[in-house]
N, C-alpha and C positions, 0 to 999 in steps of 0.2 A: 806405688807412691801414692802418699796423704797429704793432705792437708794438715793446720793447726787444728782444724774442725771436724779432722780424722772422716770426712766425705770423702767417699772414695773417689780417684780419679781417672776416667779413661784415656788412656794416650796410645793414638793408633795413626795408623798411614793409611793410604789406600792405593792401588795400583789400577788399571785397566790395563785388559789378556784380548792380546790377537787370538791363543791357541791357547786355551786351559786345558787342553788333554796331554801336552809336553809339559806346561808349567805344572801340575798334579802329578807327572812321570817323577819330571826331575826332586818336586820334596820328596819323595817315597825314597830316591835313590838314595840322599843324603840324608837318610835315615828319620824321616817326620813321622811322629806314631799317628794315627787317625784316631781320631776321640770320638770325633759323631759323624755318620753316616750322611750321604746328602738325604737331606730333612727339606720340606717344603714348608715354609715360614708365612702367616702372615701377621701385618702390621699392621694396627690402626691406631691413630694419632687423636691426641683429644685435644678440647681445645674452649673457651670460653665463647658464648657468640659473640666476640669483638677481635677474636684472633689475638688475645694477648699474649699469651705464651707464645705463639709465633713473629711475632711482634719486638720480644726478647730474646729472640734463637732461642731461647727453651722447648725442652720435648717432653711432653705425657703420655707417655704408651704404652700398649696393653697388646703384646705379639702372644699369638700361638704356633706351635711345633709342636716337639715332645711333649713341653708343660704349656702354662699358661705366665708368663712373666710380668711385671706391672716394671715399669720403667722412668725416673724424671733424670733429665740430662739437662743441665745447665747451657749456659751457651759456654760456646769452643773458643779458644784464641791458640795461636800458634808459638809453640816450643821447640825449637832447634828443629825446625822441618816439620814437627809432624802436631796432627789437631792433640789438643787438652782440653777436655772438659770432666764438670762434674758426673756423676753418674752413680745413682743410687737405683736398687736393681734387687727384688725377688721374686720369687714365686709365690702365686697364689691356688688354691687350691678349688676354685670354683669359679672358672673362666666370667659364666653369666652375672655370677653377682658379684663382680670385679667390673664389669661391663656396668651393671644399672647402679653399683655405689660413685661411681666416675659422674654418672648422665643425674643420678639426684642431688649431686653437691652443685653441681650447674655446667659442667663440663659436657661436652656433645664430641661423635667424631668428626674429624676434620678433613679427615685423606686417608686411605687406605692404602696396603702399599704390598708386596709379596717380591718372595724370592726361595729360591736352592738354595739353600748350605750346606755344605759340607768343612768338619772342625780340625784342622791336624795341630799336635804338640810338636814345636822342635826351641831345645834350648831355652825353653820354659817361655817361648814365646806363643801365643795363639795364633796361626794362620788359619786365613778361613779361605773359602770355591766360594762365591759370590756369583752365581746368577739369575740376574737382572732382565727385568722382562727390557731394556735398551744395552744389555751388552754384561762382558764378562770381566771381573774382578777379584782380585785378592786384596784381603787386608790386613795386615799385621800388629798387634797388638800386645803391648805390655808394659812394664813400671817405666824404661827408660829408656829416651829417646837415641840414645848413641846403640842401643843395641839393637832398636830396630831399625835402625841404618845398614848396620852393620849384616844384618840378616837380610837385607834386601841386598846387597852386594852378594851374600853369600847361591843365594835365589838366580843371581844373573839377572837382576831386577837393575833399571836406571833408573835413578832417584828422583835422576831429573823431573823425573813427570809424572815423579811422588802426586797424590791425590788428598786434600785434607779438606775438599768438601765434602757432605752429607752428600747420599744416595735424593733425598728431600730438593738438595741446592741440585744438581745434577739431574731431576728431572724439573723443577721449574725453567732452566738452562733446554732441554729438547723441548720443553712448550712453546718457548719462546721462538729460539729458531724453526721450530715447526710451523709455527703459527694455528698451532691446535688447543682445541680445547677437551683435555682429558680431566678429568676429575681421580680418577689414580692411579697409580705406579701397580697395572696389575697385567699377566701376561694376556687375557683376554682385552684389554686398551690397546695393547702395543702390536696384537694378533696382522694386521698387517701395514704396520709401520717400521719402514727401515729405519734405524738410527747410525750415525757412521760417529768415530770418536770426535770429528769433527764438531759435527750437532751437540758431542758432550761437552767439546772446549777442553777433551781431551786429549795423551798420545799415549798408542800402544808402549808399556812397560819392556814387552816380553824382546815383540821385533826382532830389536839390532843384535840380539846375542843368543837368540833361538833358530835362524834362520842365515 
């Protein structure tokens, strides 16, 4: 899906999982192809000293996993029940140089977050399994909101529990619920913190159908 400006769009929705193992087993049984094995990701968000991008709900991010990726995301909107936002993303050859460039033009690291991500492909949609410091999720991404909704049904996910908020919005929700001053969304920071779906303001999408 493209806008007139030809800026690519990120079209996706996520779900909270209570049983990641059973969900991944279902993915495999219905023919999903493993695109990328479980990989550790570290994401660094950058902003102006005045946090201008954050206030405008925009994202400038440098990510390290199997490669180094620089990403810009515009403010998100809801379309047919999924999250839609502009996304410009490309690989950079030198992570340190990319970071230095961002800092040289006035940006600073505002927050760091990490995950373990596994990627599958099914019916031209990307389906990820995300192990976050505060729980397990799946994201379904593609160009057509209706195809995403159909896939959620195929995966036995409760569409009414879908999440269009970003992981950073959920992070803010947890900090508010726990009254916790946590700087980064890291496994180390959450080592001794138990987070429930209620803390996140979400509901498990798989529980009613897997049990």
